Backbone as a ProteinNet text record, in pm:
[ID]
protein_1_A
[PRIMARY]
MTSGSAGANRVVVVNTGPLVALARAELLDVTGLLPITSVCPREVRLELDRGAEAGHPPIHPAWLHVLDLSGPIDAGLAAVLDLGEAAVVSLALERRIPFVCIDEIRGRRAARSLGLAVTGTLGLLRLAKTVGVLEAVRPSVDRLLANGMYLHPKVLARFLEDARE
[TERTIARY]
-1037.7	-1039.5	-1075.2	-1208.9	-1257.6	-1273.4	-1330.4	-1324.7	-1417.5	-1509.3	-1601.6	-1570.1	-1472.5	-1434.4	-1337.2	-1365.1	-1300.7	-1179.9	-1167.4	-1031.6	-1086.8	-1127	-1163.7	-1090.4	-949	-850	-848.8	-843.6	-831.7	-682.7	-655.3	-543.9	-507.4	-427.2	-389	-252.4	-245.6	-114	-61.4	62.9	110	230.2	215.6	320.4	438.5	549.1	659.4	629	562.2	533.9	477.6	356.8	317.8	410.1	467.5	590	684.5	748.3	837.8	794.4	665.2	604.9	597.1	551.6	520.1	654.7	746.7	881.2	946.2	938.7	985	930.4	803.1	726	743	804	812.1	666.2	596.6	468.4	437.5	537.8	522.4	464.8	495	431.3	269.2	229.5	75	17.1	84.3	14.2	13.1	129	148	29.3	-34	-135.8	-295.7	-282.1	-424.6	-476.1	-596.5	-654.2	-660.3	-521.8	-512.4	-382.5	-398.1	-254	-196	-69.9	-2.3	76.4	91	159.6	223.8	323.7	391.5	440.7	460	526	684.2	763	922.6	957.1	908.7	969.7	955.6	855.9	848.1	962.6	972	1083.3	1205.9	1235.8	1361.9	1380.5	1266.3	1274	1319.9	1252.9	1301.3	1440.8	1494	1638	1740.8	1678.6	1783.4	1784.5	1661.1	1657.5	1776.3	1769.9	1851.4	2006.2	2025.1	2169.5	2209.7	2126.1	2138.8	2173	2144	2174.8	2035.8	1924.8	1795.4	1776	1713	1692	1617.4	1676.3	1611.6	1476.4	1379.9	1242.6	1213.7	1205.1	1184.1	1064.2	955	858	830.1	814.8	780.1	644.2	551.8	409.7	405.6	523.4	502.9	556.6	448.7	477.5	513.7	625.9	668.4	612.2	552.2	482.5	551.7	564.3	614.4	489.8	510	408.2	436	328.6	388.9	387.5	370.8	418.6	460.8	474	525.7	430.3	482.1	413	319.2	198.3	120	181.9	193.7	267.5	224.6	64.9	4.8	15.1	20.7	49.7	189.9	279.1	431.6	454.4	380.1	386.2	358.8	266.5	204.6	240.7	285.1	318.7	469.8	516.8	647.4	635.1	757.3	770.4	689	705.2	634.9	494.6	438.9	282.4	232.7	300	273	262.2	366	370.7	256.6	229.2	131.7	0.1	-38.5	-164	-173.7	-70	-58.9	-56.6	-1.7	-8.7	-172.3	-218.3	-350.6	-458.2	-431.1	-517.2	-481.4	-374.8	-328.3	-382.4	-364	-402.8	-549.8	-626.1	-760	-767	-675.2	-674.5	-753.7	-868.4	-927.6	-874.7	-784.8	-731.7	-593.3	-571.3	-416.9	-416	-272.3	-238.6	-152.9	-191.8	-105.4	-129.2	-18.7	-43.5	-52.3	53.9	56.3	-76.3	-120.4	-224.8	-256.9	-141.9	-150.7	-187.3	-97	-129.6	-269.1	-333	-471.3	-564.6	-546.5	-636.3	-633.8	-517	-502.8	-562.6	-539	-597.3	-764.8	-801.1	-947.9	-1015	-940.8	-997.6	-1018.4	-937.8	-932.3	-1020.7	-1084.9	-1199.9	-1144.8	-1018.7	-953.3	-999.5	-1006	-1045.2	-910.8	-901.8	-759.5	-778.7	-680.9	-643.6	-505.5	-466	-331.2	-295.3	-168.7	-124.9	-237.3	-305.8	-407	-526	-555.7	-655.4	-595.7	-486.9	-442.5	-443.5	-424	-430.8	-578.5	-663.3	-808	-845.4	-813.5	-841.9	-779.3	-651.5	-601.4	-691.7	-740.8	-840.3	-968.8	-1021.4	-1159.7	-1154.4	-1042.5	-1031.2	-962.5	-916.1	-864.2	-737.8	-660.7	-506	-463.1	-511.9	-485.1	-605.4	-603.9	-691	-743.2	-634.3	-658.5	-551.6	-600.2	-503.1	-409.4	-469.7	-382.2	-239.2	-192.1	-67.2	23.2	-51.4	33.3	48.8	-70.9	-54.8	38.1	52	146.5	305.5	311	453.1	468.3	380.8	396.3	454.5	361.6	407.7	519.6	565.3	707.6	795.2	789.8	888.3	889.8	825.5	832.9	717	616.2	486.6	411.5	370.7	307.5	164	56.8	-81.3	-153.4	-217.6	-285.9	-379.6	-373.1	-449	-603.6	-669.9	-794.9	-826.4	-707.7	-730.1	-715.4	-600.6	-587.4	-708.9	-776	-899	-995.1	-1032.5	-1142.8	-1103.6	-988.6	-970.8	-975.4	-926.9	-942.2	-1102.3	-1157.4	-1307.6	-1372.7	-1338.4	-1398.7	-1360	-1245.4	-1202	-1244.2	-1312.9	-1374.8	-1274.2	-1163.1	-1053.5	-1009.1
-337.8	-314	-164.1	-133.5	-9.8	22.9	129	171.1	70.2	18.9	-72.1	-220.9	-254.5	-397.9	-448.2	-574.6	-634.2	-719	-724.1	-791.1	-927.9	-1006.6	-1163.1	-1219.8	-1227.8	-1301.3	-1235	-1119	-1056.1	-1043.9	-1039.3	-1004.8	-864.1	-805.5	-646.4	-627.3	-549.1	-516	-397.8	-405.3	-307.9	-221.7	-90	-1.1	12.4	81.3	91.9	185.1	301.6	399.5	340.9	271.5	204.5	100.9	34.8	-64.4	15.2	132.6	210.4	278	341.9	393.4	293.5	177.3	73.7	30.8	9.8	-44.2	72.4	204.7	308.3	307.3	288.1	302.2	159.9	60.5	-71.4	-122.2	-129.5	-178.9	-289.2	-326.4	-419.5	-556	-585.7	-721.5	-704.3	-589.6	-582.4	-619.3	-563	-603.6	-764.4	-829	-972.9	-1043.7	-986.7	-1043.4	-1022.2	-940.1	-918.1	-1029	-1041.1	-1149.8	-1125.5	-1067.3	-1038.8	-1104	-1117.4	-1151.6	-1037.4	-1013.9	-891.3	-934.5	-858.4	-897.6	-748	-773.1	-644	-690.5	-587.4	-603.9	-620.5	-690.5	-694.1	-541.1	-455.9	-306.3	-259.4	-298.2	-242	-316.4	-452.1	-514.6	-443.3	-409	-357	-214.1	-130	-6.2	-28.7	-123.2	-158.2	-199.2	-280.2	-328.2	-209.3	-110.8	1.6	73	102.9	177.6	122.6	-14.5	-62.9	-48.3	-42.6	-42.5	114.1	182.3	348	355.8	268.8	296	275.9	271.8	260.8	114.4	92.2	-41	-136.6	-268.6	-347.4	-379.9	-393.6	-448.3	-574.1	-679	-799.2	-889.4	-846	-907.7	-1050.7	-1148.6	-1297.6	-1291.3	-1210.4	-1215.7	-1141.2	-1084.2	-997.8	-1093.3	-1109.9	-1200.1	-1118.3	-1131.6	-1070	-1131	-1060.4	-1117.5	-1033.2	-1119.3	-1058.1	-1014.9	-898.4	-862.8	-951.6	-996.4	-1086.7	-1015	-867.3	-784.5	-643.3	-549.3	-434.3	-358.5	-253.9	-167.4	-77.3	-52.3	29.2	172.4	192.8	312.5	447	461.5	564.6	567.3	462	486.9	526.9	466.6	503.5	655.8	705.6	846.7	932.4	888.1	995.8	943	834.6	776.7	726.1	725.2	667.9	512.8	460.9	320.7	218.3	246.9	170.8	149.3	274.8	289.9	233.7	270.8	217.1	66.8	-3.4	-126.6	-191	-120.3	-169.7	-192.8	-65.2	-54.7	-151.3	-162.3	-253.1	-405.7	-439.4	-588.1	-601.5	-508.5	-524.2	-547.4	-462.4	-485.2	-629.3	-645.4	-775.3	-902.4	-907.3	-1023	-1001.6	-902.6	-882.6	-892.4	-818.3	-792.7	-661.3	-650.6	-531.4	-433.2	-468	-395.4	-366.5	-220.1	-181.5	-76.6	-106.9	-17.4	89.8	200	324.7	440.9	517.6	637.1	755.6	760.1	885.1	921.6	1046.9	1093.5	1057	1082.3	1060.8	916.2	817.1	684.4	632.9	691.5	667.2	711.8	829.6	865.9	783.6	757.1	670.9	533.7	472	327.4	341.9	430.2	467.4	492.7	562.4	592.5	478.4	357.8	249.7	146.7	182	86.2	0.4	29.3	-37.9	29.6	-49.2	-4.5	22.2	143.2	187.5	195.6	150.2	163.4	230.8	255	292.5	254.5	333.2	272.8	286.5	387.1	411.3	315.3	263.1	168.5	33.4	12.9	-113	-113	7.4	23.5	5.8	70	58.1	-73.7	-160	-311.9	-391.7	-361.9	-407.7	-393	-259.7	-246	-325.5	-317.2	-389.2	-526	-599.9	-745.2	-786.8	-684	-701.1	-728	-682.7	-694.6	-575.9	-473.9	-358.9	-313.5	-271.7	-224.7	-75.3	-17.3	131.4	160	273.6	315.9	422.2	507.3	620	602.1	510.8	478.2	442.1	385.1	337.9	461.1	548.3	682.6	771.4	779.2	853.2	800.2	677.7	619.1	664.5	654.1	670	830	910.7	1062.9	1109.3	1023.3	1043.3	1002	902.8	863.6	903.7	1008	1091.1	1079.8	1010.6	1013.5	1136.3	1196.8	1319.3	1277.4	1327.2	1316.9	1438	1497.4	1608.5	1615.5	1722.7	1725.7	1687.4	1743.9	1700.7	1547.4	1480.4	1341.6	1267.7	1310.7	1247	1261.5	1391.4	1413.9	1319.2	1312	1224.3	1088.8	1049	898.5	858.3	946.6	919	920.5	1016.1	1023.7	890.2	857.6	713.9	607.9	611.9	504.2	527.4	625.2	665.3	681.5	751.1	780.3	932.4
-115.6	31.2	38.8	1	38.3	171.5	225	351.1	441.6	386.4	447.9	450.4	376.6	340.9	460.9	505.6	601.5	535.9	424.5	344.9	296.2	379.7	346.7	254.7	287.3	205.4	52.9	41.7	-86.1	-130.8	-259	-300	-317.6	-282.8	-291.4	-344.8	-461.6	-525.9	-444.2	-391	-311.9	-367.8	-359.4	-419.9	-308.5	-348.9	-256.2	-141.6	-172.9	-67.3	68.4	67.1	191.2	268.8	167.1	217.3	314.5	255.4	321.8	440.4	431.2	550.2	668.2	641.6	727.9	806.2	705.7	768.5	858.7	809.8	893.5	1038.7	1030.1	1169.7	1227.5	1179	1240.9	1244.2	1147.1	1146.5	1038.7	969.8	862.1	926.7	1042.2	1094.8	1099.4	1116.7	1115.6	986.3	866.5	742.4	738.2	775.9	752.5	845.8	928.4	1022	937.4	839.9	790.5	695.5	699.1	606	448.9	407.4	278.3	214.2	92.7	20.6	-36.6	1.7	-56.7	-165	-272.7	-394.6	-444.2	-510.2	-597.5	-702.6	-797.5	-927.5	-896.1	-977.7	-962.9	-962.4	-1027.7	-1016.1	-881.7	-804.5	-663.7	-575.4	-612.4	-526.8	-559.4	-684.4	-743.9	-666.1	-659.9	-588.8	-444.7	-379.5	-233.2	-219.4	-305.7	-322.8	-350.4	-444	-461.4	-333.8	-261.1	-145.4	-34.7	-15.1	60.1	35.8	-109.1	-162.9	-132.4	-130.9	-86.8	59	119.7	285	367.2	307.2	380.7	416.3	546.5	575.4	475.9	486.7	366.2	421.4	335.5	351.8	283.2	339.4	297.4	367.8	379.5	464.2	373	450.7	406	338.8	391.5	341.4	195.4	143.7	35.9	-106.2	-179.4	-300.1	-422.4	-482.3	-601.5	-726.1	-815.1	-953.1	-1049.8	-1169.4	-1283.2	-1362.3	-1444.8	-1549.3	-1670.8	-1733.2	-1865	-2001	-1985.2	-2074.7	-2025.7	-2116.6	-2056.4	-1995.2	-1904.5	-1841.2	-1937	-1903.9	-1986.9	-2029	-2153	-2184.6	-2125.2	-2140.8	-2084.7	-1931	-1847.7	-1720.4	-1682.2	-1769.5	-1753.3	-1773.3	-1857	-1893.5	-1789.5	-1697.2	-1587.7	-1440.4	-1427.2	-1290.4	-1301	-1159.9	-1147.5	-1182.6	-1180.4	-1249.6	-1140.8	-1025.2	-917.3	-948.4	-934.5	-943.5	-1072.1	-1188.9	-1310.6	-1313.3	-1255.3	-1251.9	-1179.1	-1040.4	-967.1	-1040.6	-1108.6	-1180.5	-1295.1	-1362.9	-1468.3	-1427.6	-1308.4	-1280.1	-1216.2	-1145.9	-1118.6	-1229.8	-1316.2	-1446.4	-1528	-1546.9	-1610.2	-1534	-1396	-1337.2	-1284.1	-1307.8	-1273.2	-1121.5	-1049.8	-917.1	-892.8	-832.2	-820.8	-697.9	-613.6	-518.7	-520.9	-514	-499.5	-381.8	-337.4	-212.4	-265.4	-281.8	-311.2	-240	-177	-98.7	-185.7	-295.7	-376.4	-457.2	-451.9	-512.4	-663.3	-725.5	-878.4	-912.7	-833.9	-852.4	-821.7	-709.1	-658.5	-762.1	-821.9	-907.8	-1032.7	-1086.2	-1205.8	-1190.9	-1078.6	-1030.3	-1028.9	-971.4	-972.7	-1088	-1188	-1314.3	-1400.7	-1381.5	-1436.8	-1368.1	-1270	-1200.4	-1081.4	-1044.4	-939.9	-803.3	-688.2	-558.5	-513.6	-439.3	-382.5	-242.6	-168.4	-24.3	-17.7	90.1	122.5	259	307.7	445.4	559	541.6	644.8	646.3	507.9	487.2	537.5	557.2	602	744.5	797.7	970.9	994.4	925.8	937.9	943.1	846.3	828.6	944.3	994.1	1117.5	1235	1256.4	1377.5	1350.7	1230.6	1194.6	1240.9	1190.7	1230.8	1355.1	1433.8	1558.1	1570.8	1479	1480.8	1576.1	1554.1	1636.1	1718	1840.9	1932.5	1885.6	1848.4	1806.7	1696.8	1621.2	1502.6	1548	1632	1663.2	1718.7	1775	1821.4	1699	1588.4	1478.9	1379.4	1368.8	1285.5	1353.3	1488.2	1553.5	1514.1	1512.3	1461.4	1314.5	1228.4	1075.3	1086.6	1151.8	1132.3	1214	1311.5	1368.6	1284.1	1190.8	1102.9	957.7	930.6	818.5	719.7	745.9	671	675.5	564.6	577.8	535.5	639.9	622.7	625.1	524	531.4	637.6	728.7	856.9	832.4	716.1	704.9	686.5	598.2	590.3	726.3	799.4	930.3	1010.4	1013.3	1121.8	1067.8	927.3	883.8	921.4	899.1	924.8	1065.9	1147.2	1293.4	1349.9	1294.7	1310.3	1268.9	1148.6	1109.7	1197.5	1254.6	1334.3	1480.9	1512.5	1625.2	1737.6	1694.5	1796.5	1774.3
[MASK]
+++++++++++++++++++++++++++++++++++++++++++++++++++++++++++++++++++++++++++++++++++++++++++++++++++++++++++++++++++++++++++++++++++++++++++++++++++++++++++++++++++++

């Protein structure tokens, strides 16, 4: 799901960060309406569960499918990324899923360096506008920002300009 892609029922491996950001902003339902199949590795599911055990709201969207890796997480990825990101990239490579949804810069760089297409929370919102799930992205971006998501001002300006908002 690159910036110009409309989804077309693609499979996307999703990391913890975008799920948490969308949940905090009460936007998880938007992702469930997109023409994509969202999957995550068991490690991401466990991170979400640990968050709920620590007092954060539980995140259990029905549209998120949990998949197990058939082998260990790539050691090189585990050395430079957090467990969830390393598992997301490992699962995408193992299952030959070309799309990942990661917000953290190290994870995005690692995924791109391995030939994966990367999107993030904003990319999901862009797709939602493209396919008509959202009329505008600005209200959703404002909700993300109000609920703790940090966006570099240049990234935000470029995103809103691309979205013609």
